[in-house]
C-alpha positions in Angstrom: 21.0 -17.2 29.3 20.2 -13.9 31.1 23.0 -11.8 32.4 22.9 -10.3 35.9 25.0 -7.3 36.9 26.5 -6.0 40.1 27.5 -2.4 40.9 31.1 -1.5 41.2 31.4 2.2 42.0 29.6 4.0 39.2 29.7 1.0 36.8 27.5 -2.1 36.3 29.6 -5.1 35.7 28.3 -8.4 34.4 28.4 -11.5 36.6 30.2 -13.9 34.4 31.1 -17.5 35.2 31.9 -20.8 33.6 29.3 -23.6 33.3 30.2 -27.0 34.5 31.1 -28.2 31.0 33.3 -25.2 30.4 35.3 -26.0 33.6 36.1 -29.5 32.5 39.6 -29.8 30.8 39.8 -30.5 27.1 41.3 -33.7 25.7 43.8 -34.1 22.9 41.3 -33.8 20.1 39.4 -30.9 21.6 42.7 -29.0 21.9 43.7 -29.9 18.3 40.3 -28.6 17.1 40.7 -25.4 19.0 44.2 -24.8 17.5 42.8 -25.6 14.0 40.0 -23.1 14.4 42.3 -20.4 15.7 44.8 -20.8 12.9 42.6 -21.6 9.9 39.0 -20.6 10.7 39.3 -17.5 12.9 35.9 -16.2 12.1 34.2 -19.4 13.1 36.4 -19.5 16.2 35.3 -16.0 17.2 31.7 -16.6 16.5 31.6 -19.8 18.7 33.6 -17.9 21.4 31.3 -14.9 21.4 28.1 -17.0 21.4 29.4 -19.1 24.3 29.3 -22.4 22.2 33.0 -22.9 21.8 33.6 -25.2 24.8 30.5 -27.2 24.0 31.7 -27.7 20.4 35.3 -28.6 21.5 34.0 -31.2 24.1 31.7 -32.7 21.5 34.6 -33.0 19.0 36.8 -34.6 21.7 34.0 -37.1 22.7 33.3 -38.1 19.1 37.0 -38.6 18.2 37.5 -40.8 21.3 34.4 -42.9 20.6 35.6 -43.5 17.0 39.1 -44.5 18.3 37.5 -46.9 20.7 35.6 -48.4 17.7 38.5 -48.5 15.3 41.3 -50.0 17.4 39.7 -53.4 18.0 38.7 -53.6 14.3 42.3 -52.8 13.3 43.7 -55.3 15.7 41.4 -58.0 14.3 42.3 -57.1 10.7 46.0 -57.2 11.3 45.9 -60.3 13.5 47.4 -58.5 16.5 46.9 -60.6 19.7 48.6 -60.9 23.1 50.1 -64.2 21.9 51.8 -62.3 19.1 53.1 -59.8 21.6 54.6 -62.6 23.7 56.1 -64.5 20.7 57.1 -61.7 18.2 57.4 -58.3 19.8 58.6 -56.6 16.6 55.8 -58.1 14.6 53.4 -56.9 17.3 54.7 -53.4 17.1 54.4 -53.3 13.4 
C-alpha cells in the first residue's frame, strides 16, 4: 500500500483511511480476540496494528468461530436428542 500525502501549511500529512473490511463492525469473537491480544499479547497486538493487519485478523477469527459454532450446534443437538418435540413436551429437559 502506497501512502499519499497532502500539504497542510508547512507540513505533509498522510492521507489515511479505512478499507472496506476495516469499516465493518466486529462480532463477539472478534472483540473477544482483540481484548485478549490487548491484555495478554500486547506486542502481537501492536505489531498487527502497526502493519495494518489487525482488523483482517480479527474478522478472520470472528468468521472462523461463527462457522465452527454453526457446525457444532446441530451435532450437539443430535447427540443430546434435543428436538422441537422435546421443547413442546418437556421444556426443562429441552433447556438442559
